[in-house]
C-alpha positions in Angstrom: 8.1 -4.4 17.7 9.4 -5.2 14.2 12.5 -7.3 13.9 14.5 -6.9 10.8 16.7 -9.3 8.9 19.7 -7.6 7.4 20.9 -10.6 5.4 19.6 -9.3 2.1 20.6 -6.1 0.3 18.7 -4.1 -2.2 19.9 -3.6 -5.7 22.1 -0.6 -6.4 22.9 1.1 -9.6 26.4 1.8 -11.0 26.4 5.5 -10.2 27.7 6.1 -6.6 26.9 9.8 -6.3 25.5 10.8 -2.8 22.9 13.4 -1.9 23.1 14.7 1.7 23.0 11.8 4.3 21.2 9.4 2.0 23.0 7.3 -0.6 21.0 7.7 -3.8 21.9 6.2 -7.1 20.9 8.1 -10.2 19.6 6.2 -13.2 19.1 8.2 -16.4 16.0 6.9 -18.3 15.3 7.4 -21.9 17.2 9.2 -24.6 19.4 12.3 -24.3 16.5 14.6 -25.0 14.7 13.6 -21.8 15.2 15.8 -18.8 14.1 13.6 -16.0 16.2 11.3 -13.7 14.9 8.4 -11.6 16.5 8.0 -8.1 16.8 4.6 -6.7 17.1 4.1 -2.9 20.0 1.9 -1.8 20.1 2.3 2.0 16.5 2.4 3.3 15.4 -0.8 1.6 18.5 -2.8 2.7 16.8 -4.3 5.7 14.0 -6.7 4.9 11.5 -7.5 7.6 11.1 -11.2 8.5 8.9 -10.7 11.6 5.8 -8.6 12.3 4.9 -8.5 16.0 1.3 -7.6 16.8 1.2 -8.9 20.4 -0.5 -6.7 23.0 2.6 -5.8 24.8 4.7 -3.5 22.7 8.0 -1.8 23.5 8.4 1.6 21.9 11.8 3.0 21.2 12.3 6.7 21.5 14.7 9.1 19.8 16.2 10.8 22.9 17.5 9.8 26.3 14.4 10.9 28.1 11.5 9.7 25.9 8.0 11.0 26.6 5.6 8.5 27.9 2.1 8.3 29.5 2.3 9.2 33.2 -0.2 6.6 34.2 -2.7 4.0 32.8 -5.6 6.4 33.0 -3.8 8.9 30.8 -3.0 6.2 28.2 -6.6 4.9 28.3 -7.9 8.5 27.7 -5.6 9.0 24.6 -6.8 5.7 23.2 -10.4 6.8 23.6 -9.5 10.1 22.0 -8.0 8.5 18.9 -10.6 5.6 18.6 -13.7 7.9 18.5 -12.0 10.9 16.8 -13.3 13.1 19.6 -13.2 16.9 19.1 -11.3 19.0 21.6 -14.5 20.3 23.2 -15.8 16.8 23.9 -12.5 15.6 25.1 -12.1 18.6 27.5 -15.6 17.9 28.9 -14.5 14.3 29.6 -11.3 15.5 31.3 -13.2 17.9 33.5 -15.7 15.3 34.5 -13.0 12.8 35.4 -10.9 15.4 37.3 -13.9 16.5 39.3 -15.0 13.0 40.4 -12.1 10.6 40.2 -11.2 8.8 43.4 -7.5 8.1 42.8 -5.4 11.2 43.3 -2.5 9.8 41.2 -4.8 9.1 38.1 -4.5 12.6 36.6 -5.3 13.5 33.0 -3.8 16.2 30.8 -5.2 19.7 31.2 -6.7 19.6 27.7 -6.9 17.5 24.5 -4.3 19.5 22.8 -1.7 18.5 25.4 -2.6 14.9 25.0 -2.3 15.0 21.2 1.1 16.8 21.6 2.4 14.1 23.8 1.1 11.4 21.4 2.7 13.1 18.4 6.1 13.3 20.2 6.2 9.5 20.7 8.5 7.8 18.1 6.5 4.7 17.4 8.4 3.0 14.5 5.5 1.4 12.6 3.4 4.7 12.3 6.3 6.9 11.1 6.6 7.9 7.5 9.7 8.3 5.3 10.5 11.0 2.8 12.5 9.9 -0.2 13.4 11.8 -3.4 12.5 9.4 -6.2 12.8 11.6 -9.3 14.0 14.8 -10.8 12.2 16.4 -13.7 12.8 19.9 -15.1 15.2 20.6 -12.2 12.4 19.8 -9.7 12.7 17.0 -7.2 9.7 14.8 -6.4 9.4 13.2 -3.0 7.6 10.0 -2.1 6.1 10.0 1.4 5.6 6.4 2.5 6.1 3.6 5.1 6.9 0.0 4.5 4.1 -2.4 3.7 4.9 -4.4 6.8 4.6 -1.4 9.1 1.1 -0.7 7.6 0.2 -4.4 8.2 1.4 -4.1 11.8 -0.8 -1.1 12.4 -3.8 -2.8 10.9 -3.4 -6.1 12.8 -2.6 -4.4 16.1 -6.3 -3.9 16.2 -7.3 -7.1 18.0 -10.8 -7.1 16.7 -9.6 -7.2 13.2 -6.9 -9.8 13.9 -9.5 -12.1 15.6 -11.6 -12.0 12.4 -8.7 -12.8 10.0 -8.9 -16.0 8.1 -5.5 -17.5 7.0 -6.6 -20.8 5.5 -8.4 -21.7 2.3 -12.1 -22.0 3.4 -14.5 -23.2 0.7 -18.1 -22.2 1.1 -21.1 -24.1 -0.1 -24.9 -23.4 -0.3 -27.9 -25.6 -1.3 -29.8 -24.5 -4.3 -33.5 -25.0 -5.1 -32.8 -28.6 -6.4 -31.2 -29.6 -3.2 -27.7 -29.6 -4.7 -24.7 -28.1 -3.1 -23.1 -25.3 -5.0 -19.8 -23.5 -4.3 -20.1 -19.9 -3.2 -17.4 -17.2 -3.7 -18.2 -14.5 -1.2 -14.7 -13.9 0.2 -11.1 -14.2 -1.2 -10.4 -17.2 1.0 -13.4 -19.0 -0.7 -11.9 -18.6 -4.2 -9.8 -20.9 -6.3 -7.0 -18.3 -6.4 -6.5 -18.8 -2.6 -6.5 -22.6 -3.1 -3.8 -22.4 -5.8 -1.7 -19.9 -3.9 -1.9 -22.0 -0.8 -0.8 -25.1 -2.7 2.2 -23.2 -4.2 3.9 -22.5 -0.9 5.2 -24.7 1.9 2.9 -26.7 4.1 2.0 -24.9 7.3 2.6 -21.5 5.7 -0.4 -19.1 5.6 -1.4 -16.7 2.8 -1.5 -13.0 3.6 -3.5 -11.3 0.9 -2.6 -7.7 0.4 -5.0 -5.3 -1.3 -3.9 -1.8 -2.4 -6.2 1.1 -3.3 -5.0 4.3 -4.9 -6.8 7.3 -6.2 -6.0 11.0 -6.7 -8.1 13.0 -4.3 -9.1 16.7 -4.1 -8.3 18.1 -0.7 -10.4 21.3 -0.8 -13.7 22.4 -2.2 -12.1 24.7 -4.8 -10.1 21.8 -6.3 -6.8 23.7 -6.0 -5.1 21.1 -3.8 -4.9 17.4 -4.5 -3.0 14.4 -3.2 -2.5 10.8 -4.4 -2.9 8.5 -1.4 -2.4 4.7 -1.4 -4.3 2.7 1.2 -3.8 -0.9 2.3 -6.1 -3.6 3.6 -6.1 -7.4 3.7 -8.1 -10.0 1.9 -7.9 -12.2 5.1 -10.4 -9.8 6.7 -14.0 -10.8 6.0 -15.8 -8.4 3.6 -18.3 -7.1 6.1 -15.4 -6.1 8.5 -13.1 -4.9 5.7 -15.6 -2.2 4.7 -15.3 -0.4 8.1 -13.0 2.6 8.2 -10.6 1.2 10.7 -9.9 -1.8 8.4 -7.8 0.3 6.0 -4.6 2.1 6.7 -2.7 4.8 4.8 0.4 3.5 3.2 1.8 6.3 1.1 1.3 9.6 -0.8 2.5 9.3 -4.3 4.3 12.4 -5.9 2.6 14.1 -8.8 4.2 16.2 -11.5 2.8 19.7 -11.4 3.2 21.4 -14.7 1.8 24.2 -16.8 -0.1 23.6 -20.0 3.0 24.4 -22.0 5.1 21.9 -20.0 2.4 19.2 -20.5 2.9 19.5 -24.2 6.6 18.6 -23.9 7.5 15.3 -25.7 8.7 13.6 -22.5 6.1 14.8 -20.0 3.7 11.8 -20.4 6.7 9.3 -20.2 8.0 11.1 -17.1 4.6 10.9 -15.4 4.4 7.1 -16.0 7.9 6.6 -14.8 7.3 8.6 -11.6 4.1 6.6 -10.8 5.7 3.2 -11.3 9.0 4.0 -9.8 7.2 5.0 -6.6 5.0 1.9 -6.6 8.1 -0.3 -7.2 9.6 1.2 -4.0 6.3 0.5 -2.1 6.0 -3.2 -3.2 9.7 -4.0 -2.8 9.2 -5.8 0.6 6.7 -8.2 -1.1 9.2 -9.2 -3.8 12.0 -9.6 -1.2 9.9 -12.0 1.0 8.5 -14.2 -1.8 10.9 -17.1 -1.0 10.9 -17.0 2.8 7.9 -15.1 4.1 7.8 -13.6 7.6 6.7 -14.5 11.1 3.5 -12.8 12.4 3.7 -12.8 16.3 0.3 -12.7 18.0 -0.9 -13.3 21.5 -2.0 -16.8 20.4 1.3 -17.8 18.9 3.4 -17.3 15.7 1.9 -17.5 12.2 4.3 -18.0 9.3 2.9 -16.0 6.4 3.8 -15.4 2.7 2.7 -11.9 1.4 0.9 -11.8 -1.9 -0.4 -8.7 -3.7 -3.8 -9.9 -4.7 -5.8 -6.9 -5.8 -5.0 -3.3 -7.0 -8.2 -1.3 -6.7 -8.8 2.0 -8.5 -11.0 3.8 -10.9 -10.6 3.7 -14.7 -7.8 6.3 -15.0 -6.0 4.6 -12.1 -6.2 1.1 -13.8 -4.8 2.6 -17.0 -1.9 4.0 -15.0 -1.3 0.7 -13.3 -1.4 -1.4 -16.5 0.5 1.3 -18.5 -2.2 1.2 -21.2 -3.4 4.2 -23.3 -6.1 6.1 -21.5 -7.9 7.8 -24.4 -11.0 6.1 -25.9 -10.0 6.5 -29.5 -6.9 4.3 -29.3 -6.8 0.9 -31.1 -7.3 -1.2 -27.9 -8.8 1.1 -25.2 -9.5 -1.6 -22.6 -6.9 -2.1 -19.8 -7.9 -5.7 -19.1 -8.2 -7.3 -22.6 -7.0 -6.8 -26.2 -10.5 -6.4 -27.8 -10.3 -3.8 -30.6 -12.5 -0.7 -30.2 -14.7 -1.6 -33.2 -15.7 -4.8 -31.5 -17.0 -3.1 -28.3 -20.5 -2.7 -29.5 -20.7 -6.2 -31.1 -23.4 -8.2 -29.3 -22.3 -11.4 -31.2 -18.7 -11.3 -30.2 -17.2 -14.7 -29.3 -16.2 -14.4 -25.7 -13.9 -17.4 -26.0 -11.7 -15.4 -28.3 -11.3 -12.4 -25.9 -7.7 -12.3 -24.9 -6.7 -10.9 -21.5 -3.7 -8.6 -21.0 -1.6 -11.1 -18.9 1.9 -10.1 -17.7 3.4 -12.8 -20.0 1.6 -11.5 -23.0 2.5 -7.9 -22.4 6.1 -8.7 -21.9 6.1 -10.5 -25.2 4.5 -7.5 -26.8 7.3 -5.2 -25.5 10.0 -7.6 -26.6 8.5 -7.8 -30.2 8.2 -4.0 -30.4 4.4 -4.1 -30.7 3.6 -1.8 -27.8 1.9 0.9 -29.9 -0.3 -1.7 -31.7 -1.6 -2.9 -28.4 -2.1 0.6 -27.0 0.7 -0.1 -24.4 3.3 2.3 -23.0 6.8 1.1 -23.9 7.8 0.7 -20.2 8.6 -2.3 -18.1 5.9 -2.8 -15.5 7.2 -3.5 -12.0 4.0 -5.4 -11.1 4.9 -8.1 -13.7 7.6 -9.3 -11.4 5.1 -10.4 -8.7 3.6 -13.9 -8.7 
């Protein structure tokens, strides 16, 4: 069960207009000709989580006075089996029939079919698996909604898997191997073997553990005709060893990012590209807000073996080339002056085999902020937008 600390409040804008039951501040972005409005949430992010409880015994709160629950332990064990192995209805019904024909305990009854079991499971209001819907932007009189849950709820779902939690490494663990000359060399096979983990561990209080958060996002086609697509964001942890992190259950769905759907004529509007970038980064800023709010105090991870004090760090943002251009707010077309999202190498130097690698300059947050302040965004093939990821350590 997650315990929230309500001592901190999220930032609110000056406009106090309300929409429905949610308090939403409107912040106009850009000049007068732009017809989009970003919406900042003021109420849902007010409570910042300081505890994540992944102990075996969980107490689920339900929405009504007579909450649905499993009638017995056998029923609960069957539903867990159904979800764990992604059983089809026909297979699940055969298991139910077998159990009902041969069980010895008359009180250990199962549902009549798999559909009834899934219906009961869907009716349970388990807080850390529920998603929120928040309107984050208006463009051309159309509202765009972010479907998401907090990062800490996603972490809780991931670490409630005891096998994953037992494999997690929370301390810097250097690895060495002996080469052909009999000398020891340092190996970098995991995040917790790397110098980044060592520096990060040294930057926080003694006794505090590093929780390395990895996000992956990519627009995905949902049907064979390519007519329906979504933009999911997944979460996993660098604390999980690589071999275990590659298994499907070591990743959890965090959010569905909204996408602007426009005709070819609308895409040619002067503010369409800018609105698309603002929508993406405003949505990501809402998602990573809990990380920024817990930078100075961390949170308690309650496990069966005790409490672990953790500091969350966003270590990796995974994605393909278009996704990396969107995250770094760099130009995505190959003919721009500096087409690389990671460095400032000019395009005419890409095919130079004699280039001096010591002179290659990376696009660090400090450098890109300086470029924006000096008005040099176009020269560096950079969108003139403040990047929310620059605020993270």
